[in-house]
PAMAR-707892 format. One record per atom (N, C-alpha, C): residue number from 1; residue in three letters; atom name; x negated, y negated, z negated. Coordinates in steps of 0.05 Angstrom, whole numbers, plus 5000, padded with zeros to 4 digits. Each point is the difference from the previous one (the first is absolute). Layout:
! residues N
pos code site xx yy zz
NUM ALA CA X Y Z
...
//
This chain:
! residues 154
pos code site xx yy zz
1 MET N 4078 1090 5118
1 MET CA 4978 5019 4996
1 MET C 4978 4994 5021
2 ARG N 5008 4996 5025
2 ARG CA 4980 4995 5021
2 ARG C 4985 4974 4994
3 MET N 5014 4980 4989
3 MET CA 4987 4975 4994
3 MET C 4978 5004 4979
4 ILE N 5006 5016 4980
4 ILE CA 4981 5006 4978
4 ILE C 4976 5015 5012
5 LEU N 5005 5019 5018
5 LEU CA 4979 5015 5013
5 LEU C 4982 4981 5016
6 ARG N 5012 4983 5015
6 ARG CA 4984 4981 5017
6 ARG C 4984 4981 4982
7 LEU N 5012 4990 4979
7 LEU CA 4986 4983 4981
7 LEU C 4976 5015 4987
8 THR N 5004 5024 4992
8 THR CA 4979 5017 4988
8 THR C 4978 5004 5020
9 LEU N 5007 5006 5025
9 LEU CA 4980 5004 5021
9 LEU C 4984 4974 5005
10 LEU N 5014 4978 5002
10 LEU CA 4987 4974 5003
10 LEU C 4980 4994 4978
11 ILE N 5008 5004 4975
11 ILE CA 4982 4996 4978
11 ILE C 4976 5018 5001
12 ALA N 5004 5025 5007
12 ALA CA 4978 5019 5002
12 ALA C 4980 4992 5022
13 ILE N 5010 4991 5023
13 ILE CA 4982 4991 5021
13 ILE C 4985 4975 4992
14 ALA N 5014 4981 4987
14 ALA CA 4987 4976 4991
14 ALA C 4978 5006 4980
15 SER N 5005 5018 4982
15 SER CA 4980 5006 4979
15 SER C 4976 5014 5012
16 MET N 5003 5014 5022
16 MET CA 4978 5013 5013
16 MET C 4982 4980 5014
17 THR N 5011 4978 5011
17 THR CA 4984 4981 5015
17 THR C 4986 4980 4982
18 VAL N 5010 4994 4977
18 VAL CA 4988 4981 4982
18 VAL C 4973 5009 4990
19 PRO N 4996 5025 4991
19 PRO CA 4974 5008 4991
19 PRO C 4979 4999 5022
20 ALA N 5007 5006 5025
20 ALA CA 4981 4998 5022
20 ALA C 4991 4972 5004
21 GLN N 5018 4980 4999
21 GLN CA 4992 4972 5003
21 GLN C 4983 4992 4976
22 SER N 5008 5009 4976
22 SER CA 4985 4994 4976
22 SER C 4972 5012 5001
23 ASP N 4998 5025 5009
23 ASP CA 4974 5013 5004
23 ASP C 4983 4985 5020
24 ASP N 5012 4991 5022
24 ASP CA 4986 4985 5021
24 ASP C 4987 4975 4987
25 LYS N 5016 4985 4985
25 LYS CA 4990 4976 4988
25 LYS C 4977 5006 4980
26 THR N 5003 5021 4986
26 THR CA 4979 5008 4981
26 THR C 4974 5006 5014
27 VAL N 5001 5015 5022
27 VAL CA 4976 5007 5015
27 VAL C 4987 4974 5011
28 ILE N 5016 4982 5011
28 ILE CA 4989 4975 5011
28 ILE C 4989 4982 4978
29 ASP N 5015 4997 4978
29 ASP CA 4991 4984 4978
29 ASP C 4973 5010 4989
30 LYS N 4997 5026 4997
30 LYS CA 4975 5011 4989
30 LYS C 4977 4995 5019
31 PHE N 5005 5004 5026
31 PHE CA 4979 4996 5020
31 PHE C 4990 4971 5000
32 ILE N 5019 4981 5000
32 ILE CA 4992 4971 5001
32 ILE C 4987 4992 4974
33 ALA N 5010 5010 4977
33 ALA CA 4988 4993 4974
33 ALA C 4971 5010 4999
34 ALA N 4995 5024 5010
34 ALA CA 4972 5011 5000
34 ALA C 4982 4983 5017
35 GLN N 5010 4991 5023
35 GLN CA 4983 4984 5018
35 GLN C 4995 4973 4987
36 ALA N 5021 4988 4988
36 ALA CA 4996 4974 4987
36 ALA C 4979 5002 4978
37 LYS N 5001 5021 4985
37 LYS CA 4980 5004 4979
37 LYS C 4972 5003 5011
38 ARG N 4997 5015 5022
38 ARG CA 4973 5003 5012
38 ARG C 4990 4973 5010
39 GLU N 5017 4983 5010
39 GLU CA 4992 4974 5010
39 GLU C 4999 4979 4979
40 ARG N 5007 5007 4975
40 ARG CA 5002 4981 4978
40 ARG C 5018 4976 5007
41 GLY N 5023 5007 5012
41 GLY CA 5020 4980 5007
41 GLY C 5027 5009 4991
42 GLU N 5021 4988 5011
42 GLU CA 5027 5008 4993
42 GLU C 5019 4996 5023
43 GLU N 5022 5014 5000
43 GLU CA 5020 4996 5020
43 GLU C 5020 4980 4989
44 PRO N 5004 4978 5016
44 PRO CA 5020 4980 4991
44 PRO C 5028 5011 5001
45 ASP N 5018 4989 4984
45 ASP CA 5028 5009 5000
45 ASP C 5014 4992 5025
46 ASP N 5019 5017 5009
46 ASP CA 5019 4993 5021
46 ASP C 4989 4992 5027
47 VAL N 4976 5010 5008
47 VAL CA 4990 4995 5027
47 VAL C 4997 5026 5016
48 ARG N 5003 5022 4987
48 ARG CA 4997 5026 5013
48 ARG C 5023 5004 5021
49 GLU N 4993 5009 5024
49 GLU CA 5019 5007 5020
49 GLU C 4999 5029 5006
50 THR N 5023 5014 4999
50 THR CA 5001 5028 5005
50 THR C 5022 5006 5021
51 ILE N 4993 5018 5018
51 ILE CA 5019 5007 5021
51 ILE C 4997 5030 5006
52 GLU N 5022 5013 5006
52 GLU CA 4999 5028 5007
52 GLU C 5004 5005 5030
53 GLY N 4987 5020 5010
53 GLY CA 5003 5008 5028
53 GLY C 4981 5023 5006
54 ASP N 5005 5014 5020
54 ASP CA 4982 5023 5008
54 ASP C 4974 4988 5011
55 LEU N 4978 5007 4988
55 LEU CA 4974 4990 5008
55 LEU C 4981 5021 5011
56 ASN N 5007 5026 4994
56 ASN CA 4982 5021 5009
56 ASN C 5013 5020 5019
57 HIS N 5022 4992 5013
57 HIS CA 5013 5015 5021
57 HIS C 5012 5027 4990
58 ASP N 5008 5001 4974
58 ASP CA 5012 5025 4990
58 ASP C 5030 4998 4996
59 GLY N 5012 4977 5007
59 GLY CA 5029 4996 4997
59 GLY C 5009 4993 4972
60 THR N 4981 4997 4981
60 THR CA 5007 4993 4972
60 THR C 4991 4972 4994
61 ALA N 5016 4986 4984
61 ALA CA 4994 4972 4993
61 ALA C 4975 4999 4981
62 ASP N 4980 4987 5009
62 ASP CA 4976 4995 4984
62 ASP C 5003 4971 4989
63 VAL N 4979 4991 4986
63 VAL CA 5002 4973 4988
63 VAL C 4975 4984 5006
64 ALA N 5004 4976 5011
64 ALA CA 4979 4980 5004
64 ALA C 5003 4979 4978
65 VAL N 4977 4993 4988
65 VAL CA 5000 4980 4978
65 VAL C 4980 4979 5006
66 LEU N 5009 4975 5001
66 LEU CA 4982 4977 5002
66 LEU C 4999 4987 4972
67 TYR N 4976 4998 4989
67 TYR CA 4998 4990 4973
67 TYR C 4975 4983 4998
68 THR N 4999 4984 4979
68 THR CA 4978 4981 4996
68 THR C 4986 5006 4973
69 ILE N 4973 4999 5001
69 ILE CA 4984 5000 4976
69 ILE C 4986 4973 4999
70 GLU N 5002 4987 4977
70 GLU CA 4988 4973 4997
70 GLU C 4983 4999 4975
71 GLY N 4984 4979 5000
71 GLY CA 4984 4994 4976
71 GLY C 4977 5020 4995
72 GLN N 4990 5012 5021
72 GLN CA 4979 5020 4998
72 GLN C 4976 4988 4984
73 GLY N 4994 5013 4978
73 GLY CA 4977 4991 4984
73 GLY C 5002 4971 4990
74 GLY N 5025 4990 4996
74 GLY CA 5004 4973 4990
74 GLY C 5000 4979 5022
75 SER N 4999 5008 5025
75 SER CA 4999 4981 5022
75 SER C 5029 4989 5006
76 ASN N 5002 4983 5020
76 ASN CA 5026 4991 5009
76 ASN C 5005 5012 5028
77 ASN N 4987 5022 5006
77 ASN CA 5004 5014 5025
77 ASN C 5025 5018 4999
78 TYR N 5010 5007 5023
78 TYR CA 5021 5020 5002
78 TYR C 4997 5015 5027
79 VAL N 5007 5026 4999
79 VAL CA 4999 5017 5024
79 VAL C 5027 5014 5003
80 GLN N 5010 5000 5024
80 GLN CA 5025 5015 5006
80 GLN C 4992 5026 5012
81 TYR N 5010 5022 4988
81 TYR CA 4995 5027 5009
81 TYR C 5025 5013 5012
82 LEU N 4995 5016 5019
82 LEU CA 5021 5018 5011
82 LEU C 4993 5028 4992
83 ALA N 5019 5014 4987
83 ALA CA 4996 5028 4993
83 ALA C 5023 5016 5011
84 VAL N 4995 5024 5008
84 VAL CA 5020 5018 5011
84 VAL C 5001 5025 4983
85 PHE N 5024 5008 4992
85 PHE CA 5005 5024 4985
85 PHE C 5018 5018 5017
86 VAL N 4992 5024 5006
86 VAL CA 5016 5019 5015
86 VAL C 5016 5018 4981
87 ARG N 5023 5007 5010
87 ARG CA 5018 5017 4983
87 ARG C 4994 5029 5005
88 LYS N 4994 5014 4979
88 LYS CA 4997 5029 5000
88 LYS C 5022 5012 4983
89 LYS N 5001 5027 4999
89 LYS CA 5021 5013 4984
89 LYS C 4997 4993 4971
90 THR N 4976 4994 4991
90 THR CA 4996 4993 4971
90 THR C 5004 4970 4994
91 GLY N 5004 4984 5021
91 GLY CA 5004 4971 4996
91 GLY C 4981 4984 5018
92 LEU N 4996 4975 4993
92 LEU CA 4982 4983 5015
92 LEU C 4971 5006 4994
93 VAL N 4984 4999 5022
93 VAL CA 4972 5005 4998
93 VAL C 4985 4978 5015
94 PHE N 4980 4988 4987
94 PHE CA 4985 4979 5013
94 PHE C 4987 5011 5025
95 ALA N 5001 4984 5022
95 ALA CA 4988 5008 5025
95 ALA C 4978 4982 5009
96 ALA N 5003 4973 4998
96 ALA CA 4980 4982 5009
96 ALA C 5005 4972 4989
97 ARG N 4978 4984 5000
97 ARG CA 5002 4972 4991
97 ARG C 4980 4983 5015
98 THR N 5007 4975 5004
98 THR CA 4982 4981 5013
98 THR C 5006 4972 4990
99 ALA N 4979 4983 4999
99 ALA CA 5004 4972 4995
99 ALA C 5012 4988 5025
100 ALA N 5023 4987 4997
100 ALA CA 5014 4990 5024
100 ALA C 5002 4969 5001
101 GLY N 4995 4987 4977
101 GLY CA 5002 4971 4999
101 GLY C 4987 4990 4974
102 GLY N 5002 4974 4996
102 GLY CA 4989 4989 4975
102 GLY C 4991 4972 5004
103 LYS N 4989 4989 4978
103 LYS CA 4991 4972 5000
103 LYS C 4979 4996 5021
104 ASN N 5004 4979 5016
104 ASN CA 4982 4992 5022
104 ASN C 4998 5021 5022
105 ARG N 5017 5020 5000
105 ARG CA 5001 5019 5022
105 ARG C 5026 4996 5016
106 ARG N 5023 5007 4987
106 ARG CA 5026 4996 5011
106 ARG C 5021 5009 4980
107 SER N 5024 4990 5003
107 SER CA 5023 5009 4984
107 SER C 5015 5020 5018
108 ILE N 5011 5020 4988
108 ILE CA 5013 5021 5016
108 ILE C 5025 5009 4986
109 ASP N 5022 5004 5015
109 ASP CA 5025 5009 4989
109 ASP C 5010 5024 5016
110 LEU N 5008 5020 4985
110 LEU CA 5010 5025 5011
110 LEU C 5029 4996 5010
111 THR N 5006 5005 5025
111 THR CA 5027 4994 5011
111 THR C 5016 5025 5006
112 SER N 4987 5021 5011
112 SER CA 5016 5024 5007
112 SER C 4982 5024 5007
113 ILE N 5013 5023 5002
113 ILE CA 4987 5024 5010
113 ILE C 5018 5010 5022
114 LYS N 4988 5005 5023
114 LYS CA 5015 5011 5023
114 LYS C 4982 5018 5016
115 ASP N 5010 5023 5007
115 ASP CA 4984 5019 5017
115 ASP C 4972 5005 4989
116 ASN N 4999 5004 4973
116 ASN CA 4975 5007 4987
116 ASN C 4980 4977 4999
117 VAL N 5009 4975 5004
117 VAL CA 4983 4977 5000
117 VAL C 5010 4980 4979
118 MET N 4982 4988 4985
118 MET CA 5007 4980 4980
118 MET C 4995 4972 5013
119 TYR N 5019 4982 4998
119 TYR CA 4998 4974 5013
119 TYR C 4998 4978 4978
120 PHE N 4984 4979 5006
120 PHE CA 4995 4979 4981
120 PHE C 5000 4973 5014
121 ASP N 5009 4980 4985
121 ASP CA 4996 4972 5008
121 ASP C 4975 4991 4986
122 THR N 4983 4984 5013
122 THR CA 4976 4990 4988
122 THR C 4999 4969 5002
123 THR N 4984 4988 4983
123 THR CA 4993 4972 5001
123 THR C 4970 4998 4995
124 GLY N 4986 4991 5021
124 GLY CA 4971 4998 4999
124 GLY C 4991 4972 4996
125 TYR N 4974 4997 4997
125 TYR CA 4987 4974 4994
125 TYR C 4988 4987 5024
126 THR N 5003 4974 5003
126 THR CA 4984 4984 5019
126 THR C 4975 4992 4984
127 ASP N 4981 4987 5014
127 ASP CA 4976 4990 4987
127 ASP C 5006 4978 4980
128 ARG N 5023 4987 5003
128 ARG CA 5007 4978 4982
128 ARG C 5019 5006 4978
129 ASP N 5011 5025 5000
129 ASP CA 5020 5007 4980
129 ASP C 4987 5004 4973
130 PRO N 5012 4988 4979
130 PRO CA 4989 5006 4973
130 PRO C 5007 5029 4992
131 SER N 4986 5010 4980
131 SER CA 5004 5028 4991
131 SER C 5028 5007 4993
132 CYS N 5016 4980 4991
132 CYS CA 5027 5006 4992
132 CYS C 5019 5003 5023
133 CYS N 4993 4990 5024
133 CYS CA 5021 4995 5020
133 CYS C 4992 5008 5028
134 PRO N 4999 5025 5006
134 PRO CA 4995 5008 5028
134 PRO C 5024 4990 5018
135 SER N 4994 4995 5026
135 SER CA 5021 4988 5016
135 SER C 5005 5014 5027
136 ILE N 4984 5019 5008
136 ILE CA 5003 5012 5027
136 ILE C 5018 5025 4997
137 LYS N 5024 4998 5012
137 LYS CA 5019 5023 4999
137 LYS C 4991 5022 5019
138 GLY N 5004 5024 4992
138 GLY CA 4993 5023 5017
138 GLY C 5015 5025 4992
139 LYS N 4993 5021 5013
139 LYS CA 5012 5026 4995
139 LYS C 4979 5022 5003
140 THR N 5003 5021 4985
140 THR CA 4982 5023 5002
140 THR C 5015 5025 4993
141 SER N 4988 5023 5005
141 SER CA 5012 5025 4993
141 SER C 4978 5019 4991
142 PHE N 5008 5020 4985
142 PHE CA 4982 5021 4991
142 PHE C 5013 5027 5005
143 THR N 4984 5020 5006
143 THR CA 5009 5027 5001
143 THR C 4983 5017 4982
144 LEU N 5012 5021 4990
144 LEU CA 4985 5020 4984
144 LEU C 4990 5021 5020
145 THR N 4973 5001 5002
145 THR CA 4987 5019 5018
145 THR C 4982 5018 4983
146 GLY N 5010 5024 4996
146 GLY CA 4986 5018 4981
146 GLY C 5002 4988 4972
147 ARG N 4976 4993 4989
147 ARG CA 5000 4988 4973
147 ARG C 4989 4971 5001
148 LYS N 5005 4988 5024
148 LYS CA 4991 4972 5004
148 LYS C 5023 4983 5010
149 LEU N 4999 4974 4992
149 LEU CA 5019 4981 5011
149 LEU C 4986 4985 5022
150 VAL N 5012 5000 5023
150 VAL CA 4988 4987 5024
150 VAL C 5018 4976 5008
151 GLU N 4987 4977 5002
151 GLU CA 5014 4976 5006
151 GLU C 4999 4995 5031
152 LYS N 5024 4990 5009
152 LYS CA 5002 4992 5028
152 LYS C 5012 4972 5000
153 ARG N 4984 4980 5005
153 ARG CA 5010 4973 5000
153 ARG C 5017 4995 5025
154 ARG N 5022 4986 4996
154 ARG CA 5018 4994 5022
154 ARG C 4999 4971 5008
//
């Protein structure tokens, strides 16, 4: 009997967490789709990076999303954006966004969130690097300050 009770409890807990994750993805998908439409571009498949961690000092896991919009207006350009969504009682709410990388600027990869700071590995361009291939390794971080993302290069 206890085993059935535990199994029932486990199923109930699992079913409560799945909709929240599904709702999170829906909020993020809609936000990025709307931005891609405004820019007349699209988000490529399988390059989005998402990580959870407290970003606004409230003890609740928020979500940082690094995503790319490419082909703006038929071009071969791409821009990497960082967007932050904070968790409220009603679900994820957009807080801030910034262009963090892109073609001929730098490549950026989201690595972690620790102590309310988002950490990234970067690869920047030398004067001789072609557009496809930045070569200077670096690191940077962003914090959510009010409704702005503030970068602190390391």
